Phi, psi and omega in degrees: 000135181277159176313313180301314175294323176303310180298323176298315179292327179293320176292324183289321172302321179286322176293323177301313183293327182281317179289330176298321171297313178301314182297321183298313178295325177288326181292316183292318177296315182293320176301318175294323179287326177298315177304312180296316183290323175303314178299321179294322181294321179297315182294318174301309179301308181301329179290342178271351187297330180294315176296322183292320182296315178298320179293327182286321181292317180300316184297316185296324176295326177289331179261000176076022181246167172271134180303134175269097178258019182269006171240141185285149168267159180240129172233104189067239178255011172269129175260131182249119169268113180254125183229082186291325193233066181105159183243105175282147188273335186270319193298138178288147179224186179307316186249035179093174181294156175287148184252167176297333174293326176297317175298321178294328176289329182288330179275001178064037178268335181230147178283159179300145179199172182246146174204168178247138181225160182239123182223125181056036175079005181247137181254136190241145170259120187237137177242120184243134186206146170306145175276130180294143180077017174228154181276337181219016182288165185216142172238133181225107177267131183223151184209132179303129181297329184299338182294308177287332183296317179303316181300314178298317180293317178298314180297318182292327176291327179298307179302326178293320180298316182293323179295316176300312176298316182295325182292315183296316183297318177295324172297320176294309173302311183302322180289324180291316183287316179302321179291325173290323179286335179265005182300314173297329172300315186291324185289315184298324178295316175300317176297319178296319183295326182289312178299320183298311186287330185255338182076022185251105181282007183278354180278157182231160173238138185242119182293352187259350182266151176282134177296132184084354188270103184098147182295342186257009183291127174082357181284163175304125176309331183288344183249002180277162175295331183269016182295142183102356177282171177301115186295346178271356182238346183275173188295345177271004186273018174104041173098199178287113186303332182274358180268119187251006185279182182303320183291320180292323172294320172304313181294325177293319185294317183303305184302318178300318177303315181294311181301320176298314179299314184296323183291320185296316179302309184301318178294317174305319169304305181300327185284319174297311178304313179297311184299321178292323177292319184285331181279340187292318183294311181296315188290326178289317181293321179296320180299314185299318182285330177287324176294326179290326177292326187278326186287150174300138010271011177066226177292350180278345178294141175300331179280358187298320175300329176295311182293320185290323182292317180292325176289327180293319183296314177302320178299311178306311183298314178299316177305311175295330178286318177298319176306314184289325182290318178302313177301315181284329177299329182295332180047042175085002182267358176291134178305117186274142170264086178279123176206183183280130192233129169279094184304322182295322180292321182296313184299317183295323181292318178293328179299315180292323179293318182296317180298327180291318179290332182224081182297340183280348185265128177268123173256121171267127183247131172220095190243123179273133175311114186225134178243131181226165177250117174180207187255117187295312187300312182296312183295322179293323174301316176301309179298319179295328181286329175292320179291320182297320182293320176290331174290319184301329189252003174255133179306169178298327185256008177276178185243144175234119176249129176238124180235151175216107185221133173052044173079359174256118178269126180232128181241111180238149180234171177246040181277196188276356176095174173243135179306142179301325177292339181266344181307319184287355188242003189296336181264005176277147181294132179061015180269136184219124185291167184294330176285345188263351186288339181271356174260159182285147182140162183248357180075027182244337185306313179291326183290332180287327183294312181302316183296313178301318181294326177296311185306322184259017172065030181253162180251130181243129182228165182224136174233136180215151178206167178301350178271350182149174179230150182226126178249135179235135178245115179261104178255166178271124184263163176230151183293140175280129183284120183293348176284000000 
């Protein structure tokens, strides 16, 4: 069963429940009104009985006959039993024989009253009261209960028909409204199915468009006629910008997810392309050196140690390059161990490791105790890359200063500096300036620094001049508990 059908059934059930409650209340009120009106008619008819009795006596006196009260009178559908001069207990009347209570009412021992009686399988509503102007007369007005029941049944059938009609109408309208409300969801579903089938995350869904309506529905924004608009204002910016309901939010989240997925896929493709290009050179050189070692005279060649050492360096370069590629390929998706980290201790540890690898380089450390929240392993790698970069560009007699103050880590060297045209690109993957291409390295170290900084919500900046270069990473620090 589709969601649209379920919503239609829910609307129909809700309408049925609501109208059924209303119909029940109306039926009860109507039935009470019918009963009240019937009782009022009985009382009104009984009030006219004295006039009828007087008229019958007058006519009988003129004709010399005895007035006949043994037959009931009728006023509309109300029957009147008149007993003007005493109450016989046996004679049958319209609402059955008179009872001892009827006789007591005639003698005014009991008050006039209403009751329901069954005579010959027929139920009557009966009003019994003393006859006015007599000492022991009695009036009894009766009305078949079925008279009012038939009206209530007719009204109940009318209400039942209205409930059924309201239920059907609610179901039809609910299905139509649900279909329109779920139209963006249908489009999102079709877009997701298309992406699953084609593997193309470049498609987008527009919560304002009818799915399949128009040739541009679900197409890549770059291929749509409105390509080139402000991406934050167009229909591909996550549905209707003015739509704040759940469907609009779903469309926005879905479109944002597709955009992130597309960027991720594109970044991975670019990474693979760049990696294949960067790996090709050291692999070619390594294979050349190995071929030279394998060809005659092989290890007897006086240059064999040189070939072996060059192959070893290429192997180290490849290992470093693969490690950097793995770090970048994670793109922040490696499970992070977020915890309190003493950044000053991380920097001191990374500096000691770099110092061991390059004992000829002097590192000047000025570290303030600093507590940050983040991934200690990632922060260590970023700091190590900054220090390695400074060591690589600082001459043997140069200085490298590492300071940590107020959560700002600054690594400064006294190298030749970075050309102004290269500064905007230093954090790009595999980017190497013309002066750096002759040096070992992959061009990934600073890209990793930028990635780690982004993961920690930090800002990383670079300043450079012919006298040296300074990299600064600003992290949010936390107070250190003295305990």
